[in-house]
KEROFI-866031 format. One record per atom (N, C-alpha, C): x, y, z; atom name; residue number from 1. Coordinates in Angstrom, 1 decimal, always signed. Atoms other than C-alpha are relative to their C-alpha. Layout:
BEGIN
<r><c1>X</c1><c2>Y</c2><c3>Z</c3><atome>CA</atome><num>NUM</num></r>
...
REM end
This chain:
BEGIN
<r><c1>+0.2</c1><c2>+0.3</c2><c3>-1.4</c3><atome>N</atome><num>1</num></r>
<r><c1>-176.6</c1><c2>-3.0</c2><c3>-1.3</c3><atome>CA</atome><num>1</num></r>
<r><c1>+0.8</c1><c2>+1.1</c2><c3>+0.9</c3><atome>C</atome><num>1</num></r>
<r><c1>-0.8</c1><c2>-1.0</c2><c3>-0.7</c3><atome>N</atome><num>2</num></r>
<r><c1>-173.8</c1><c2>-0.6</c2><c3>-0.2</c3><atome>CA</atome><num>2</num></r>
<r><c1>-0.8</c1><c2>+1.4</c2><c3>+0.1</c3><atome>C</atome><num>2</num></r>
<r><c1>+0.7</c1><c2>-1.2</c2><c3>+0.1</c3><atome>N</atome><num>3</num></r>
<r><c1>-175.9</c1><c2>+2.4</c2><c3>-1.4</c3><atome>CA</atome><num>3</num></r>
<r><c1>-1.2</c1><c2>+0.0</c2><c3>+1.0</c3><atome>C</atome><num>3</num></r>
<r><c1>+1.2</c1><c2>+0.2</c2><c3>-0.9</c3><atome>N</atome><num>4</num></r>
<r><c1>-179.0</c1><c2>+1.1</c2><c3>+0.5</c3><atome>CA</atome><num>4</num></r>
<r><c1>+0.4</c1><c2>+0.1</c2><c3>+1.4</c3><atome>C</atome><num>4</num></r>
<r><c1>-0.4</c1><c2>-0.1</c2><c3>-1.4</c3><atome>N</atome><num>5</num></r>
<r><c1>-177.0</c1><c2>+0.8</c2><c3>+3.7</c3><atome>CA</atome><num>5</num></r>
<r><c1>+0.8</c1><c2>+1.3</c2><c3>+0.3</c3><atome>C</atome><num>5</num></r>
<r><c1>-0.7</c1><c2>-1.2</c2><c3>-0.2</c3><atome>N</atome><num>6</num></r>
<r><c1>-175.3</c1><c2>+4.2</c2><c3>+3.2</c3><atome>CA</atome><num>6</num></r>
<r><c1>+1.5</c1><c2>-0.1</c2><c3>+0.1</c3><atome>C</atome><num>6</num></r>
<r><c1>-1.5</c1><c2>+0.3</c2><c3>+0.0</c3><atome>N</atome><num>7</num></r>
<r><c1>-171.8</c1><c2>+2.7</c2><c3>+2.7</c3><atome>CA</atome><num>7</num></r>
<r><c1>+0.6</c1><c2>+0.5</c2><c3>-1.3</c3><atome>C</atome><num>7</num></r>
<r><c1>-0.7</c1><c2>-0.5</c2><c3>+1.2</c3><atome>N</atome><num>8</num></r>
<r><c1>-169.6</c1><c2>+4.6</c2><c3>+0.3</c3><atome>CA</atome><num>8</num></r>
<r><c1>+0.8</c1><c2>-1.1</c2><c3>-0.6</c3><atome>C</atome><num>8</num></r>
<r><c1>-0.7</c1><c2>+1.1</c2><c3>+0.7</c3><atome>N</atome><num>9</num></r>
<r><c1>-168.3</c1><c2>+2.2</c2><c3>-2.3</c3><atome>CA</atome><num>9</num></r>
<r><c1>+0.5</c1><c2>+0.5</c2><c3>-1.3</c3><atome>C</atome><num>9</num></r>
<r><c1>-0.6</c1><c2>-0.4</c2><c3>+1.3</c3><atome>N</atome><num>10</num></r>
<r><c1>-166.1</c1><c2>+2.6</c2><c3>-5.3</c3><atome>CA</atome><num>10</num></r>
<r><c1>+0.8</c1><c2>-1.3</c2><c3>-0.6</c3><atome>C</atome><num>10</num></r>
<r><c1>-0.7</c1><c2>+1.1</c2><c3>+0.7</c3><atome>N</atome><num>11</num></r>
<r><c1>-165.0</c1><c2>-0.1</c2><c3>-7.8</c3><atome>CA</atome><num>11</num></r>
<r><c1>+1.3</c1><c2>+0.6</c2><c3>-0.6</c3><atome>C</atome><num>11</num></r>
<r><c1>-1.3</c1><c2>-0.6</c2><c3>+0.5</c3><atome>N</atome><num>12</num></r>
<r><c1>-161.3</c1><c2>+0.7</c2><c3>-8.5</c3><atome>CA</atome><num>12</num></r>
<r><c1>+0.2</c1><c2>-0.2</c2><c3>-1.5</c3><atome>C</atome><num>12</num></r>
<r><c1>-0.4</c1><c2>+0.1</c2><c3>+1.5</c3><atome>N</atome><num>13</num></r>
<r><c1>-160.2</c1><c2>+1.4</c2><c3>-12.1</c3><atome>CA</atome><num>13</num></r>
<r><c1>+1.0</c1><c2>-1.1</c2><c3>-0.2</c3><atome>C</atome><num>13</num></r>
<r><c1>-1.1</c1><c2>+1.0</c2><c3>+0.1</c3><atome>N</atome><num>14</num></r>
<r><c1>-157.1</c1><c2>-0.8</c2><c3>-11.5</c3><atome>CA</atome><num>14</num></r>
<r><c1>-0.3</c1><c2>-1.3</c2><c3>+0.7</c3><atome>C</atome><num>14</num></r>
<r><c1>+0.5</c1><c2>+1.2</c2><c3>-0.6</c3><atome>N</atome><num>15</num></r>
<r><c1>-159.1</c1><c2>-3.5</c2><c3>-9.7</c3><atome>CA</atome><num>15</num></r>
<r><c1>+0.6</c1><c2>-0.3</c2><c3>+1.4</c3><atome>C</atome><num>15</num></r>
<r><c1>-0.6</c1><c2>+0.4</c2><c3>-1.3</c3><atome>N</atome><num>16</num></r>
<r><c1>-156.5</c1><c2>-4.2</c2><c3>-6.9</c3><atome>CA</atome><num>16</num></r>
<r><c1>+0.9</c1><c2>+1.1</c2><c3>+0.5</c3><atome>C</atome><num>16</num></r>
<r><c1>-0.9</c1><c2>-1.0</c2><c3>-0.6</c3><atome>N</atome><num>17</num></r>
<r><c1>-154.6</c1><c2>-2.0</c2><c3>-4.5</c3><atome>CA</atome><num>17</num></r>
<r><c1>+1.4</c1><c2>-0.1</c2><c3>-0.5</c3><atome>C</atome><num>17</num></r>
<r><c1>-1.4</c1><c2>+0.1</c2><c3>+0.5</c3><atome>N</atome><num>18</num></r>
<r><c1>-151.3</c1><c2>-3.5</c2><c3>-5.7</c3><atome>CA</atome><num>18</num></r>
<r><c1>+0.3</c1><c2>+0.7</c2><c3>-1.3</c3><atome>C</atome><num>18</num></r>
<r><c1>-0.2</c1><c2>-0.7</c2><c3>+1.3</c3><atome>N</atome><num>19</num></r>
<r><c1>-151.8</c1><c2>-1.9</c2><c3>-9.1</c3><atome>CA</atome><num>19</num></r>
<r><c1>+0.2</c1><c2>+1.5</c2><c3>+0.2</c3><atome>C</atome><num>19</num></r>
<r><c1>-0.2</c1><c2>-1.4</c2><c3>-0.3</c3><atome>N</atome><num>20</num></r>
<r><c1>-151.5</c1><c2>+1.5</c2><c3>-7.4</c3><atome>CA</atome><num>20</num></r>
<r><c1>+1.4</c1><c2>+0.2</c2><c3>+0.6</c3><atome>C</atome><num>20</num></r>
<r><c1>-1.3</c1><c2>-0.1</c2><c3>-0.6</c3><atome>N</atome><num>21</num></r>
<r><c1>-148.1</c1><c2>+0.8</c2><c3>-5.8</c3><atome>CA</atome><num>21</num></r>
<r><c1>+1.0</c1><c2>+0.5</c2><c3>-1.0</c3><atome>C</atome><num>21</num></r>
<r><c1>-1.1</c1><c2>-0.6</c2><c3>+0.8</c3><atome>N</atome><num>22</num></r>
<r><c1>-145.2</c1><c2>+2.8</c2><c3>-7.2</c3><atome>CA</atome><num>22</num></r>
<r><c1>+1.3</c1><c2>-0.8</c2><c3>+0.2</c3><atome>C</atome><num>22</num></r>
<r><c1>-1.2</c1><c2>+0.7</c2><c3>-0.2</c3><atome>N</atome><num>23</num></r>
<r><c1>-141.8</c1><c2>+1.4</c2><c3>-7.8</c3><atome>CA</atome><num>23</num></r>
<r><c1>+0.8</c1><c2>+0.6</c2><c3>+1.2</c3><atome>C</atome><num>23</num></r>
<r><c1>-0.7</c1><c2>-0.6</c2><c3>-1.1</c3><atome>N</atome><num>24</num></r>
<r><c1>-140.4</c1><c2>+3.9</c2><c3>-5.3</c3><atome>CA</atome><num>24</num></r>
<r><c1>-0.5</c1><c2>-0.6</c2><c3>+1.3</c3><atome>C</atome><num>24</num></r>
<r><c1>+0.5</c1><c2>+0.5</c2><c3>-1.3</c3><atome>N</atome><num>25</num></r>
<r><c1>-142.7</c1><c2>+2.6</c2><c3>-2.5</c3><atome>CA</atome><num>25</num></r>
<r><c1>+0.4</c1><c2>-1.5</c2><c3>+0.1</c3><atome>C</atome><num>25</num></r>
<r><c1>-0.3</c1><c2>+1.4</c2><c3>-0.1</c3><atome>N</atome><num>26</num></r>
<r><c1>-142.0</c1><c2>-1.0</c2><c3>-3.4</c3><atome>CA</atome><num>26</num></r>
<r><c1>+1.5</c1><c2>-0.2</c2><c3>+0.4</c3><atome>C</atome><num>26</num></r>
<r><c1>-1.4</c1><c2>+0.0</c2><c3>-0.3</c3><atome>N</atome><num>27</num></r>
<r><c1>-138.2</c1><c2>-0.4</c2><c3>-3.3</c3><atome>CA</atome><num>27</num></r>
<r><c1>+0.2</c1><c2>+0.4</c2><c3>+1.5</c3><atome>C</atome><num>27</num></r>
<r><c1>-0.2</c1><c2>-0.4</c2><c3>-1.4</c3><atome>N</atome><num>28</num></r>
<r><c1>-138.5</c1><c2>+1.4</c2><c3>+0.0</c3><atome>CA</atome><num>28</num></r>
<r><c1>-0.5</c1><c2>-1.0</c2><c3>+1.0</c3><atome>C</atome><num>28</num></r>
<r><c1>+0.6</c1><c2>+0.9</c2><c3>-1.0</c3><atome>N</atome><num>29</num></r>
<r><c1>-140.7</c1><c2>-1.2</c2><c3>+1.7</c3><atome>CA</atome><num>29</num></r>
<r><c1>+0.7</c1><c2>-1.4</c2><c3>-0.1</c3><atome>C</atome><num>29</num></r>
<r><c1>-0.5</c1><c2>+1.4</c2><c3>+0.1</c3><atome>N</atome><num>30</num></r>
<r><c1>-139.1</c1><c2>-4.4</c2><c3>+0.3</c3><atome>CA</atome><num>30</num></r>
<r><c1>+1.5</c1><c2>+0.0</c2><c3>-0.4</c3><atome>C</atome><num>30</num></r>
<r><c1>-1.4</c1><c2>+0.0</c2><c3>+0.5</c3><atome>N</atome><num>31</num></r>
<r><c1>-135.6</c1><c2>-3.3</c2><c3>-0.8</c3><atome>CA</atome><num>31</num></r>
<r><c1>+0.1</c1><c2>-0.1</c2><c3>-1.5</c3><atome>C</atome><num>31</num></r>
<r><c1>-0.2</c1><c2>+0.1</c2><c3>+1.4</c3><atome>N</atome><num>32</num></r>
<r><c1>-134.2</c1><c2>-3.2</c2><c3>-4.2</c3><atome>CA</atome><num>32</num></r>
<r><c1>+0.3</c1><c2>-1.4</c2><c3>-0.4</c3><atome>C</atome><num>32</num></r>
<r><c1>-0.1</c1><c2>+1.4</c2><c3>+0.3</c3><atome>N</atome><num>33</num></r>
<r><c1>-134.8</c1><c2>-6.8</c2><c3>-5.0</c3><atome>CA</atome><num>33</num></r>
<r><c1>-0.5</c1><c2>-0.2</c2><c3>-1.4</c3><atome>C</atome><num>33</num></r>
<r><c1>+0.5</c1><c2>+0.4</c2><c3>+1.3</c3><atome>N</atome><num>34</num></r>
<r><c1>-136.5</c1><c2>-8.4</c2><c3>-7.9</c3><atome>CA</atome><num>34</num></r>
<r><c1>-1.5</c1><c2>+0.4</c2><c3>-0.2</c3><atome>C</atome><num>34</num></r>
<r><c1>+1.4</c1><c2>-0.3</c2><c3>+0.0</c3><atome>N</atome><num>35</num></r>
<r><c1>-139.9</c1><c2>-6.9</c2><c3>-7.2</c3><atome>CA</atome><num>35</num></r>
<r><c1>-0.3</c1><c2>+1.3</c2><c3>-0.9</c3><atome>C</atome><num>35</num></r>
<r><c1>+0.2</c1><c2>-1.2</c2><c3>+0.9</c3><atome>N</atome><num>36</num></r>
<r><c1>-141.3</c1><c2>-4.5</c2><c3>-9.9</c3><atome>CA</atome><num>36</num></r>
<r><c1>-1.5</c1><c2>+0.3</c2><c3>+0.1</c3><atome>C</atome><num>36</num></r>
<r><c1>+1.3</c1><c2>-0.5</c2><c3>+0.0</c3><atome>N</atome><num>37</num></r>
<r><c1>-144.4</c1><c2>-2.3</c2><c3>-9.9</c3><atome>CA</atome><num>37</num></r>
<r><c1>-0.8</c1><c2>-0.6</c2><c3>-1.2</c3><atome>C</atome><num>37</num></r>
<r><c1>+0.8</c1><c2>+0.5</c2><c3>+1.1</c3><atome>N</atome><num>38</num></r>
<r><c1>-147.2</c1><c2>-3.6</c2><c3>-12.1</c3><atome>CA</atome><num>38</num></r>
<r><c1>-0.2</c1><c2>+1.2</c2><c3>-1.0</c3><atome>C</atome><num>38</num></r>
<r><c1>+0.1</c1><c2>-1.1</c2><c3>+0.9</c3><atome>N</atome><num>39</num></r>
<r><c1>-147.2</c1><c2>-1.5</c2><c3>-15.3</c3><atome>CA</atome><num>39</num></r>
<r><c1>-1.4</c1><c2>+0.4</c2><c3>-0.4</c3><atome>C</atome><num>39</num></r>
<r><c1>+1.4</c1><c2>-0.2</c2><c3>+0.3</c3><atome>N</atome><num>40</num></r>
<r><c1>-150.9</c1><c2>-1.7</c2><c3>-15.7</c3><atome>CA</atome><num>40</num></r>
<r><c1>-0.8</c1><c2>-1.2</c2><c3>+0.4</c3><atome>C</atome><num>40</num></r>
<r><c1>+0.9</c1><c2>+1.1</c2><c3>-0.4</c3><atome>N</atome><num>41</num></r>
<r><c1>-153.9</c1><c2>-3.9</c2><c3>-15.0</c3><atome>CA</atome><num>41</num></r>
<r><c1>+0.3</c1><c2>-1.3</c2><c3>-0.6</c3><atome>C</atome><num>41</num></r>
<r><c1>-0.3</c1><c2>+1.3</c2><c3>+0.5</c3><atome>N</atome><num>42</num></r>
<r><c1>-153.0</c1><c2>-7.5</c2><c3>-15.4</c3><atome>CA</atome><num>42</num></r>
<r><c1>+1.3</c1><c2>-0.1</c2><c3>-0.8</c3><atome>C</atome><num>42</num></r>
<r><c1>-1.2</c1><c2>+0.1</c2><c3>+0.8</c3><atome>N</atome><num>43</num></r>
<r><c1>-149.6</c1><c2>-6.7</c2><c3>-16.9</c3><atome>CA</atome><num>43</num></r>
<r><c1>+1.3</c1><c2>-0.2</c2><c3>+0.9</c3><atome>C</atome><num>43</num></r>
<r><c1>-1.2</c1><c2>+0.2</c2><c3>-0.8</c3><atome>N</atome><num>44</num></r>
<r><c1>-147.3</c1><c2>-7.6</c2><c3>-14.0</c3><atome>CA</atome><num>44</num></r>
<r><c1>+1.0</c1><c2>-0.9</c2><c3>-0.6</c3><atome>C</atome><num>44</num></r>
<r><c1>-1.0</c1><c2>+0.8</c2><c3>+0.6</c3><atome>N</atome><num>45</num></r>
<r><c1>-144.0</c1><c2>-8.9</c2><c3>-15.3</c3><atome>CA</atome><num>45</num></r>
<r><c1>+1.1</c1><c2>-0.4</c2><c3>+0.9</c3><atome>C</atome><num>45</num></r>
<r><c1>-1.0</c1><c2>+0.3</c2><c3>-0.9</c3><atome>N</atome><num>46</num></r>
<r><c1>-141.8</c1><c2>-9.0</c2><c3>-12.3</c3><atome>CA</atome><num>46</num></r>
<r><c1>-0.4</c1><c2>-1.1</c2><c3>+1.0</c3><atome>C</atome><num>46</num></r>
<r><c1>+0.3</c1><c2>+0.9</c2><c3>-1.1</c3><atome>N</atome><num>47</num></r>
<r><c1>-141.6</c1><c2>-11.3</c2><c3>-9.3</c3><atome>CA</atome><num>47</num></r>
<r><c1>-1.1</c1><c2>+0.5</c2><c3>+0.9</c3><atome>C</atome><num>47</num></r>
<r><c1>+1.0</c1><c2>-0.5</c2><c3>-0.9</c3><atome>N</atome><num>48</num></r>
<r><c1>-144.7</c1><c2>-11.1</c2><c3>-7.2</c3><atome>CA</atome><num>48</num></r>
<r><c1>+0.4</c1><c2>-0.1</c2><c3>+1.4</c3><atome>C</atome><num>48</num></r>
<r><c1>-0.3</c1><c2>+0.0</c2><c3>-1.5</c3><atome>N</atome><num>49</num></r>
<r><c1>-144.4</c1><c2>-10.3</c2><c3>-3.5</c3><atome>CA</atome><num>49</num></r>
<r><c1>-1.2</c1><c2>-0.7</c2><c3>+0.7</c3><atome>C</atome><num>49</num></r>
<r><c1>+1.1</c1><c2>+0.5</c2><c3>-0.8</c3><atome>N</atome><num>50</num></r>
<r><c1>-146.5</c1><c2>-11.9</c2><c3>-0.8</c3><atome>CA</atome><num>50</num></r>
<r><c1>-1.0</c1><c2>+1.1</c2><c3>+0.3</c3><atome>C</atome><num>50</num></r>
<r><c1>+1.0</c1><c2>-1.0</c2><c3>-0.4</c3><atome>N</atome><num>51</num></r>
<r><c1>-149.8</c1><c2>-10.2</c2><c3>-0.2</c3><atome>CA</atome><num>51</num></r>
<r><c1>+0.1</c1><c2>+0.4</c2><c3>+1.4</c3><atome>C</atome><num>51</num></r>
<r><c1>-0.2</c1><c2>-0.4</c2><c3>-1.4</c3><atome>N</atome><num>52</num></r>
<r><c1>-148.8</c1><c2>-10.2</c2><c3>+3.4</c3><atome>CA</atome><num>52</num></r>
<r><c1>+0.9</c1><c2>+1.2</c2><c3>+0.1</c3><atome>C</atome><num>52</num></r>
<r><c1>-0.9</c1><c2>-1.1</c2><c3>+0.0</c3><atome>N</atome><num>53</num></r>
<r><c1>-146.3</c1><c2>-7.5</c2><c3>+2.5</c3><atome>CA</atome><num>53</num></r>
<r><c1>-0.7</c1><c2>+1.3</c2><c3>-0.5</c3><atome>C</atome><num>53</num></r>
<r><c1>+0.7</c1><c2>-1.2</c2><c3>+0.6</c3><atome>N</atome><num>54</num></r>
<r><c1>-148.9</c1><c2>-5.1</c2><c3>+0.9</c3><atome>CA</atome><num>54</num></r>
<r><c1>+0.0</c1><c2>+1.1</c2><c3>+1.0</c3><atome>C</atome><num>54</num></r>
<r><c1>+0.1</c1><c2>-1.1</c2><c3>-0.9</c3><atome>N</atome><num>55</num></r>
<r><c1>-149.2</c1><c2>-3.2</c2><c3>+4.1</c3><atome>CA</atome><num>55</num></r>
<r><c1>+1.3</c1><c2>+0.8</c2><c3>+0.1</c3><atome>C</atome><num>55</num></r>
<r><c1>-1.3</c1><c2>-0.7</c2><c3>-0.1</c3><atome>N</atome><num>56</num></r>
<r><c1>-145.5</c1><c2>-2.4</c2><c3>+4.1</c3><atome>CA</atome><num>56</num></r>
<r><c1>+0.1</c1><c2>+1.0</c2><c3>-1.2</c3><atome>C</atome><num>56</num></r>
<r><c1>-0.1</c1><c2>-0.9</c2><c3>+1.2</c3><atome>N</atome><num>57</num></r>
<r><c1>-145.7</c1><c2>-1.0</c2><c3>+0.5</c3><atome>CA</atome><num>57</num></r>
<r><c1>-1.0</c1><c2>+1.1</c2><c3>+0.2</c3><atome>C</atome><num>57</num></r>
<r><c1>+1.1</c1><c2>-1.1</c2><c3>-0.1</c3><atome>N</atome><num>58</num></r>
<r><c1>-149.0</c1><c2>+0.9</c2><c3>+1.2</c3><atome>CA</atome><num>58</num></r>
<r><c1>+0.5</c1><c2>+1.1</c2><c3>+1.0</c3><atome>C</atome><num>58</num></r>
<r><c1>-0.5</c1><c2>-1.0</c2><c3>-1.0</c3><atome>N</atome><num>59</num></r>
<r><c1>-147.3</c1><c2>+2.5</c2><c3>+4.3</c3><atome>CA</atome><num>59</num></r>
<r><c1>+1.1</c1><c2>+0.9</c2><c3>-0.6</c3><atome>C</atome><num>59</num></r>
<r><c1>-1.1</c1><c2>-0.7</c2><c3>+0.7</c3><atome>N</atome><num>60</num></r>
<r><c1>-144.4</c1><c2>+3.6</c2><c3>+2.0</c3><atome>CA</atome><num>60</num></r>
<r><c1>-0.5</c1><c2>+1.0</c2><c3>-1.1</c3><atome>C</atome><num>60</num></r>
<r><c1>+0.5</c1><c2>-0.9</c2><c3>+1.0</c3><atome>N</atome><num>61</num></r>
<r><c1>-146.7</c1><c2>+5.3</c2><c3>-0.5</c3><atome>CA</atome><num>61</num></r>
<r><c1>-0.1</c1><c2>+1.5</c2><c3>+0.5</c3><atome>C</atome><num>61</num></r>
<r><c1>+0.2</c1><c2>-1.4</c2><c3>-0.4</c3><atome>N</atome><num>62</num></r>
<r><c1>-146.7</c1><c2>+9.1</c2><c3>-0.5</c3><atome>CA</atome><num>62</num></r>
<r><c1>-1.4</c1><c2>+0.4</c2><c3>-0.5</c3><atome>C</atome><num>62</num></r>
<r><c1>+1.3</c1><c2>-0.5</c2><c3>+0.4</c3><atome>N</atome><num>63</num></r>
<r><c1>-150.0</c1><c2>+10.9</c2><c3>-0.7</c3><atome>CA</atome><num>63</num></r>
<r><c1>-0.1</c1><c2>+0.5</c2><c3>-1.4</c3><atome>C</atome><num>63</num></r>
<r><c1>+0.0</c1><c2>-0.5</c2><c3>+1.4</c3><atome>N</atome><num>64</num></r>
<r><c1>-149.0</c1><c2>+12.6</c2><c3>-3.9</c3><atome>CA</atome><num>64</num></r>
<r><c1>+0.0</c1><c2>-1.1</c2><c3>-1.0</c3><atome>C</atome><num>64</num></r>
<r><c1>+0.0</c1><c2>+1.1</c2><c3>+0.9</c3><atome>N</atome><num>65</num></r>
<r><c1>-148.5</c1><c2>+9.2</c2><c3>-5.5</c3><atome>CA</atome><num>65</num></r>
<r><c1>-1.4</c1><c2>-0.6</c2><c3>-0.3</c3><atome>C</atome><num>65</num></r>
<r><c1>+1.3</c1><c2>+0.6</c2><c3>+0.0</c3><atome>N</atome><num>66</num></r>
<r><c1>-152.1</c1><c2>+8.3</c2><c3>-4.9</c3><atome>CA</atome><num>66</num></r>
<r><c1>-1.1</c1><c2>+1.0</c2><c3>-0.3</c3><atome>C</atome><num>66</num></r>
<r><c1>+1.1</c1><c2>-1.0</c2><c3>+0.0</c3><atome>N</atome><num>67</num></r>
<r><c1>-154.1</c1><c2>+11.5</c2><c3>-4.8</c3><atome>CA</atome><num>67</num></r>
<r><c1>-0.6</c1><c2>+0.3</c2><c3>-1.4</c3><atome>C</atome><num>67</num></r>
<r><c1>+0.5</c1><c2>-0.3</c2><c3>+1.3</c3><atome>N</atome><num>68</num></r>
<r><c1>-154.4</c1><c2>+11.9</c2><c3>-8.6</c3><atome>CA</atome><num>68</num></r>
<r><c1>-0.7</c1><c2>-1.2</c2><c3>-0.6</c3><atome>C</atome><num>68</num></r>
<r><c1>+0.7</c1><c2>+1.2</c2><c3>+0.5</c3><atome>N</atome><num>69</num></r>
<r><c1>-155.8</c1><c2>+8.4</c2><c3>-9.1</c3><atome>CA</atome><num>69</num></r>
<r><c1>-1.4</c1><c2>-0.1</c2><c3>+0.5</c3><atome>C</atome><num>69</num></r>
<r><c1>+1.4</c1><c2>+0.2</c2><c3>-0.4</c3><atome>N</atome><num>70</num></r>
<r><c1>-159.4</c1><c2>+7.2</c2><c3>-8.7</c3><atome>CA</atome><num>70</num></r>
<r><c1>+0.0</c1><c2>-0.4</c2><c3>+1.5</c3><atome>C</atome><num>70</num></r>
<r><c1>-0.1</c1><c2>+0.4</c2><c3>-1.4</c3><atome>N</atome><num>71</num></r>
<r><c1>-158.3</c1><c2>+5.6</c2><c3>-5.4</c3><atome>CA</atome><num>71</num></r>
<r><c1>+0.2</c1><c2>+1.2</c2><c3>+0.9</c3><atome>C</atome><num>71</num></r>
<r><c1>-0.3</c1><c2>-1.2</c2><c3>-0.8</c3><atome>N</atome><num>72</num></r>
<r><c1>-156.9</c1><c2>+8.9</c2><c3>-4.1</c3><atome>CA</atome><num>72</num></r>
<r><c1>-1.2</c1><c2>+0.9</c2><c3>+0.1</c3><atome>C</atome><num>72</num></r>
<r><c1>+1.2</c1><c2>-0.9</c2><c3>+0.0</c3><atome>N</atome><num>73</num></r>
<r><c1>-160.1</c1><c2>+10.8</c2><c3>-5.1</c3><atome>CA</atome><num>73</num></r>
<r><c1>-1.1</c1><c2>-0.6</c2><c3>+0.9</c3><atome>C</atome><num>73</num></r>
<r><c1>+1.0</c1><c2>+0.7</c2><c3>-0.9</c3><atome>N</atome><num>74</num></r>
<r><c1>-162.3</c1><c2>+8.2</c2><c3>-3.4</c3><atome>CA</atome><num>74</num></r>
<r><c1>+0.4</c1><c2>+0.2</c2><c3>+1.5</c3><atome>C</atome><num>74</num></r>
<r><c1>-0.5</c1><c2>-0.2</c2><c3>-1.4</c3><atome>N</atome><num>75</num></r>
<r><c1>-160.2</c1><c2>+8.4</c2><c3>-0.2</c3><atome>CA</atome><num>75</num></r>
<r><c1>-0.2</c1><c2>+1.4</c2><c3>+0.5</c3><atome>C</atome><num>75</num></r>
<r><c1>+0.1</c1><c2>-1.4</c2><c3>-0.4</c3><atome>N</atome><num>76</num></r>
<r><c1>-160.3</c1><c2>+12.2</c2><c3>-0.2</c3><atome>CA</atome><num>76</num></r>
<r><c1>-1.5</c1><c2>+0.3</c2><c3>+0.2</c3><atome>C</atome><num>76</num></r>
<r><c1>+1.4</c1><c2>-0.3</c2><c3>-0.1</c3><atome>N</atome><num>77</num></r>
<r><c1>-164.1</c1><c2>+12.1</c2><c3>-0.6</c3><atome>CA</atome><num>77</num></r>
<r><c1>-0.7</c1><c2>-0.6</c2><c3>+1.3</c3><atome>C</atome><num>77</num></r>
<r><c1>+0.6</c1><c2>+0.7</c2><c3>-1.2</c3><atome>N</atome><num>78</num></r>
<r><c1>-164.6</c1><c2>+9.9</c2><c3>+2.5</c3><atome>CA</atome><num>78</num></r>
<r><c1>-0.1</c1><c2>+0.9</c2><c3>+1.2</c3><atome>C</atome><num>78</num></r>
REM end
């Protein structure tokens, strides 16, 4: 449907945006608490943060942390 409508679409390799967050960005956005970056798809071992805080973490990401991933490549192609 996206292709038919001319909307660029990409299914992320890591499924959810949270899986692209680095520990550095999490620490910067939420402080050095008990929150840990997910080590891989579905492998989160630490305390989960509220999804309402995702924007804070995303804002703290550096371009270099994302650009080598499929998400970064998709965003660069837009």
